[in-house]
C-alpha positions in Angstrom: 26.4 15.7 8.2 24.5 12.5 8.5 20.9 12.6 10.4 18.7 10.5 11.8 15.0 10.3 13.0 13.4 10.0 16.7 10.1 9.6 16.1 6.7 8.7 17.4 3.2 8.1 16.1 -0.8 8.2 17.8 -4.0 7.2 16.9 -7.5 7.8 18.5 -10.8 6.4 16.7 -12.6 10.0 18.1 -15.7 10.6 19.8 -18.0 9.3 17.0 -16.8 6.7 14.2 -16.8 3.1 15.2 -13.6 2.1 13.1 -10.5 3.6 12.8 -10.1 4.7 8.5 -6.7 6.8 9.7 -3.1 4.7 9.0 0.1 6.2 10.0 3.7 4.9 10.4 6.6 6.2 11.9 10.1 4.3 11.5 13.5 5.1 10.7 13.3 6.4 7.0 9.8 7.1 6.4 6.8 9.2 8.1 3.3 8.9 7.0 -0.4 9.9 7.7 -3.2 8.1 5.3 -6.7 9.4 5.9 -9.0 6.9 4.7 -12.8 7.7 3.3 -15.8 6.6 1.8 -17.5 2.9 0.4 -20.0 0.6 2.8 -16.2 -0.1 4.5 -13.4 1.7 2.8 -11.9 3.9 4.2 -9.6 2.1 6.5 -8.8 -0.3 3.4 -7.8 2.1 1.5 -5.6 3.4 3.9 -4.2 0.3 5.1 -3.6 -0.3 1.5 -1.4 2.7 0.8 0.8 2.8 3.8 1.3 -1.2 3.1 2.7 -0.4 -0.3 4.8 2.3 1.3 5.9 0.5 4.1 8.8 -1.3 2.7 10.8 2.1 1.7 11.2 2.3 5.5 14.0 -0.8 5.2 15.9 1.2 2.7 18.3 3.9 2.6 17.6 6.0 -0.7 19.8 8.4 -2.7 19.7 11.9 -2.9 19.0 11.6 -6.4 16.4 8.8 -6.6 14.5 9.1 -3.8 11.6 11.2 -5.3 11.6 9.1 -8.1 11.1 5.9 -5.8 8.4 7.4 -3.9 6.5 8.9 -6.7 6.3 5.5 -8.5 5.2 3.9 -5.0 2.4 6.5 -4.8 0.9 5.3 -8.1 1.5 1.7 -7.8 -0.3 1.9 -4.2 -3.3 4.5 -6.5 -3.2 1.3 -8.7 -4.1 -1.2 -5.8 -7.0 0.7 -5.0 -8.4 0.5 -8.5 -7.8 -3.2 -8.2 -9.0 -3.7 -4.7 -12.5 -1.8 -6.0 -12.7 -4.2 -8.9 -12.4 -6.6 -7.0 -15.3 -5.9 -4.4 -18.0 -3.5 -5.2 -18.2 -2.7 -1.4 -15.4 -0.9 -1.3 -16.8 1.1 -4.6 -15.6 4.7 -4.1 -13.3 4.5 -1.2 -10.2 6.7 -1.1 -7.4 8.0 1.3 -4.8 11.0 1.6 -1.3 10.7 1.6 1.3 13.2 3.0 4.6 11.0 3.6 8.4 12.3 4.4 10.9 9.8 3.4 14.7 10.1 3.8 17.0 10.7 1.1 20.8 10.6 1.1 22.6 11.6 4.3 20.1 14.8 5.1 17.1 14.8 2.3 13.7 14.5 2.7 11.6 13.5 -0.4 7.7 15.1 0.7 4.4 13.5 -1.0 1.1 15.1 -0.7 -2.6 14.7 -1.8 -5.8 15.4 0.3 -6.2 17.3 3.4 -3.7 15.7 6.4 -0.9 17.9 7.0 2.4 18.3 7.4 4.4 21.3 9.6 7.9 22.1 10.6 9.2 23.7 13.7 12.6 25.0 12.4 14.6 27.3 14.4 11.6 28.7 16.6 9.6 29.5 13.7 6.3 27.0 13.0 5.0 27.0 9.6 3.1 24.6 7.2 4.8 23.2 3.9 1.8 21.6 3.0 -1.6 23.2 1.1 -4.7 21.5 1.4 -6.4 20.1 -1.6 -9.5 21.4 -0.2 -13.0 23.5 -1.4 -12.1 25.6 1.3 -8.0 26.4 0.9 -9.5 26.8 -2.8 -11.6 29.4 -1.3 -8.6 31.2 0.5 -6.5 31.1 -2.7 -9.3 33.1 -4.8 -9.2 35.6 -1.6 -12.8 34.8 -0.9 -12.3 34.1 2.9 -9.3 34.7 5.7 -7.2 31.9 6.9 -8.8 32.4 10.1 -11.9 31.9 8.3 -11.1 29.1 7.1 -10.7 27.2 10.5 -14.6 27.4 11.1 -15.7 26.9 7.6 -18.6 24.1 7.7 -17.2 22.4 4.5 -13.3 22.6 5.2 -13.7 18.6 5.3 -14.4 18.8 1.5 -11.5 17.2 -0.3 -10.6 18.2 -3.8 -7.9 15.5 -4.5 -7.2 12.6 -3.1 -6.1 9.0 -4.2 -9.1 7.1 -5.8 -7.6 4.6 -7.8 -7.8 6.7 -10.8 -4.8 7.7 -12.6 -5.2 11.4 -12.8 -4.8 11.5 -8.9 -1.1 13.0 -8.9 -0.1 13.9 -5.8 2.6 17.3 -4.5 6.2 16.0 -4.8 8.9 18.0 -3.0 12.6 17.7 -1.8 13.4 19.6 1.4 16.5 19.5 3.4 17.1 18.3 7.2 18.8 20.3 9.7 19.8 18.6 13.2 16.8 20.4 15.7 13.9 20.2 13.1 10.7 18.8 14.1 8.2 17.4 11.9 4.6 16.9 12.2 2.6 14.5 10.2 -1.7 14.8 11.3 -4.9 13.9 9.5 -8.0 16.7 9.4 -9.1 15.3 13.2 -6.2 17.3 14.6 -6.2 20.7 12.3 -10.0 20.3 11.8 -10.7 20.7 16.0 -7.5 21.9 17.5 -6.7 25.6 16.1 -3.4 26.3 14.8 -1.9 28.9 17.4 -2.5 25.7 19.9 -1.2 22.9 18.0 1.9 25.2 17.7 2.4 25.7 21.4 2.3 21.9 22.1 5.0 21.3 19.0 7.5 24.0 20.5 6.7 23.1 24.0 9.7 20.7 24.4 8.3 17.5 25.2 10.1 14.3 23.5 7.6 12.9 20.2 5.8 10.5 22.2 4.5 13.0 24.6 4.0 15.7 21.8 1.9 13.3 20.3 -0.3 12.0 23.1 -1.1 15.5 24.4 -2.2 16.8 20.7 -4.5 13.9 20.2 -5.6 14.3 24.0 -6.9 18.0 22.5 -8.7 17.1 19.6 -10.4 14.6 22.3 -11.1 17.3 24.6 -12.1 19.5 21.6 -15.0 17.1 20.8 -13.5 15.7 17.5 -15.6 13.4 15.9 -13.7 12.5 13.2 -10.4 9.6 14.1 -7.4 11.8 15.0 -3.7 10.5 13.8 -0.1 12.4 15.0 3.1 11.4 13.9 6.2 13.7 15.3 9.4 13.2 14.3 12.5 14.9 15.2 15.8 15.7 13.2 18.8 14.0 15.1 22.3 13.3 15.5 23.0 9.6 13.2 23.7 8.1 16.7 20.5 9.6 18.2 17.6 7.9 16.0 15.3 5.8 16.4 15.2 2.0 14.7 11.9 0.6 15.5 8.6 1.5 13.6 5.4 2.5 15.3 2.3 1.6 13.2 -1.0 2.6 14.4 -4.7 3.1 13.3 -6.1 0.8 10.5 -3.2 -0.3 9.2 -2.5 -2.2 12.1 -4.6 -4.2 14.7 -7.4 -1.7 15.1 -7.7 -0.5 18.9 -7.9 2.6 20.3 -4.9 4.3 21.4 -2.9 2.1 19.6 1.4 3.0 20.1 3.4 -0.3 20.2 6.6 -0.6 18.3 7.1 -3.2 16.3 10.4 -4.6 15.5 9.9 -5.6 12.1 12.7 -6.3 9.1 11.3 -4.7 5.9 10.2 -8.3 4.5 8.2 -8.7 8.0 6.6 -5.4 7.6 5.4 -5.7 3.8 3.7 -9.5 4.8 2.3 -8.0 8.0 0.8 -4.9 6.9 -0.9 -6.7 3.6 -1.9 -9.3 6.1 -3.7 -6.9 7.8 -5.3 -5.6 4.8 -6.5 -8.7 3.5 -7.7 -9.4 6.6 -10.3 -5.9 6.3 -11.2 -6.7 2.7 -12.9 -10.3 4.5 -14.6 -8.8 7.4 -17.7 -7.8 7.6 -18.6 -4.1 8.8 -17.9 -3.7 12.5 -20.9 -3.2 14.9 -21.3 1.0 15.7 -19.6 1.2 18.9 -21.2 3.4 22.2 -20.5 6.5 21.4 -22.2 6.0 17.9 -25.0 5.2 19.5 -24.9 7.9 22.3 -25.3 10.5 19.2 -28.0 8.8 17.7 -29.6 8.7 21.1 -29.2 12.6 21.3 -30.2 13.4 18.1 -33.4 11.5 18.5 -33.8 13.5 22.2 -33.0 16.5 20.1 -36.1 15.6 17.5 -38.1 15.0 20.8 -37.2 18.2 21.7 -38.4 20.6 19.3 -41.9 18.4 19.2 -42.2 19.0 22.9 -40.8 22.5 22.1 -43.8 22.9 19.9 -46.7 21.0 21.9 -46.0 23.6 24.9 -46.1 26.8 22.5 -42.9 27.3 21.1 -44.1 25.8 17.3 -43.5 29.3 16.2 -40.0 29.6 17.0 -39.0 25.8 16.2 -40.2 26.4 12.8 -38.5 29.5 12.5 -35.4 28.3 13.6 -35.5 24.9 11.7 -36.3 27.0 8.1 -33.1 29.1 9.1 -31.2 26.0 8.1 -29.3 25.1 4.9 -27.9 22.3 3.4 -26.9 20.5 0.2 -28.6 17.3 -1.0 -30.0 15.3 -3.7 -33.7 15.5 -5.6 -34.6 14.0 -8.3 -30.9 13.0 -9.7 -30.1 16.6 -9.5 -27.9 18.3 -6.3 -30.1 20.9 -4.4 -30.2 23.3 -2.0 -32.8 22.5 0.8 -34.2 24.5 4.0 -34.8 22.7 7.2 -33.6 19.6 8.9 -32.6 16.4 7.2 -34.0 14.2 9.3 -37.7 12.9 9.2 -39.5 12.7 12.5 -42.1 9.7 11.9 -44.2 10.4 9.0 -43.0 13.7 8.8 -39.5 15.1 6.7 -37.9 18.1 8.1 -36.9 20.0 4.9 -38.3 21.3 1.6 -36.3 21.9 -1.9 -35.3 25.7 -1.5 -33.4 25.6 -5.3 -32.9 22.8 -7.8 -29.2 23.0 -9.4 -28.8 22.0 -13.1 -26.2 19.3 -12.2 -26.6 16.0 -11.9 -25.4 13.8 -9.0 -24.7 10.6 -11.2 -22.3 13.3 -12.9 -19.9 13.6 -9.6 -17.1 11.8 -9.0 -18.1 8.3 -6.5 -16.8 10.4 -3.2 -18.6 13.9 -4.2 -21.7 12.1 -4.9 -21.8 10.2 -1.6 -20.8 13.6 0.1 -24.0 14.9 -1.5 -26.7 11.6 -1.2 -25.6 12.3 2.8 -25.8 15.6 2.9 -23.3 18.6 3.4 -24.3 21.5 5.8 -24.3 25.4 4.7 -24.1 28.5 6.9 -25.7 30.4 4.5 -26.9 31.5 1.3 -23.5 32.3 -0.1 -22.1 29.0 1.0 -24.6 26.9 -0.2 -24.2 28.7 -4.1 -20.2 28.3 -3.2 -20.8 24.3 -2.9 -22.9 24.1 -6.0 -20.4 26.1 -8.0 -17.8 23.6 -6.6 -19.9 20.5 -7.1 -20.4 21.9 -10.9 -17.1 22.4 -11.4 -16.4 18.4 -10.1 -18.9 17.1 -12.6 -17.6 18.9 -16.0 -14.6 17.6 -15.1 -15.7 14.0 -14.7 -18.0 14.1 -17.8 -15.3 15.7 -19.9 -13.4 11.8 -18.5 -15.4 9.9 -18.9 -16.3 10.7 -22.3 -12.9 10.8 -23.4 -12.5 7.0 -21.7 -10.6 7.6 -18.5 -12.4 6.7 -15.4 -13.5 9.0 -12.7 -12.8 7.4 -9.6 -14.9 4.9 -10.7 -11.9 2.3 -9.2 -11.1 0.7 -13.1 -7.9 0.4 -14.2 
């Protein structure tokens, strides 16, 4: 029996970010989410470029034998487009993006591509399951048996990815085929949802019986109420009888006109979709970075107020307590070109630095892939010494692999092809 898809997509910039680096696409043949990251203004460009390459796939019906190959080739070309963009504009150096997408194949098949920590879930016959595996540092700890799934949901490094599209030829996504059954419900989301809304709550909304549009709206609203600082994007697709499927694609986030809560359907043929999406990307490449919005300004003010309160507390007799608390805080950062563990707060107060180096590792920051180097330069919080040590070990492994690739003449996140 031939099936179709009834779909919806929704996004929100979040409570802290000044721009939406997520891109979402929902159409009769393609459901996709890309979560961009890195560079001065590169995250939104990365996710836009990738979905601009994938969007034309929504205009055609793909056979059971070639859908996975077509999807793999298209993603590879999208990845090469990232390399070309970074080579043309050094301001985009270090950008990358996750990608999770479902492409219809034959009468009732789905080709799945996945790289990064965006997720795809499936509700089938009352059973809710995650059908993708995160490419993340925290997932590697779960796989090694060092932490539980429950601990992973609240781990401070849960957003540290180990594999994304960066323009490098070794960026290999997971590819698989699935069978679609009438009654299935698929959810694809960025980590702006899964990092801040528990799995049980997500499942409750997905199985509640709302239509795709209302389901996506409620999930995004839950992330906002949970205080999500990150962009959040949800694409929901219901497998229905072929006579009941939707036909008008929905484009949201960075790949669409960048406005918060964009959900209006766009009626486009395949050529128009590809042209419109690429025009949006070109405009982003030429545009200056957006000024920080009001939530971001409020965040800076809140941090300043917090620091002032610490000083006032110290002046009025709480010096020891404030100092003791600050010295219990740990983070990973850069010191003298090396990855180091710091004690204190990664901030300054006038001429005073509120942290000191606790230990310095043998990992050269320059040896890290661009994305990880930028994370270290921005600092990575650690809950305790064990978490800091685990983070150092992961960065050491990334640096070693990157050096080996560079010595072999293979770029490592440099954006060069």
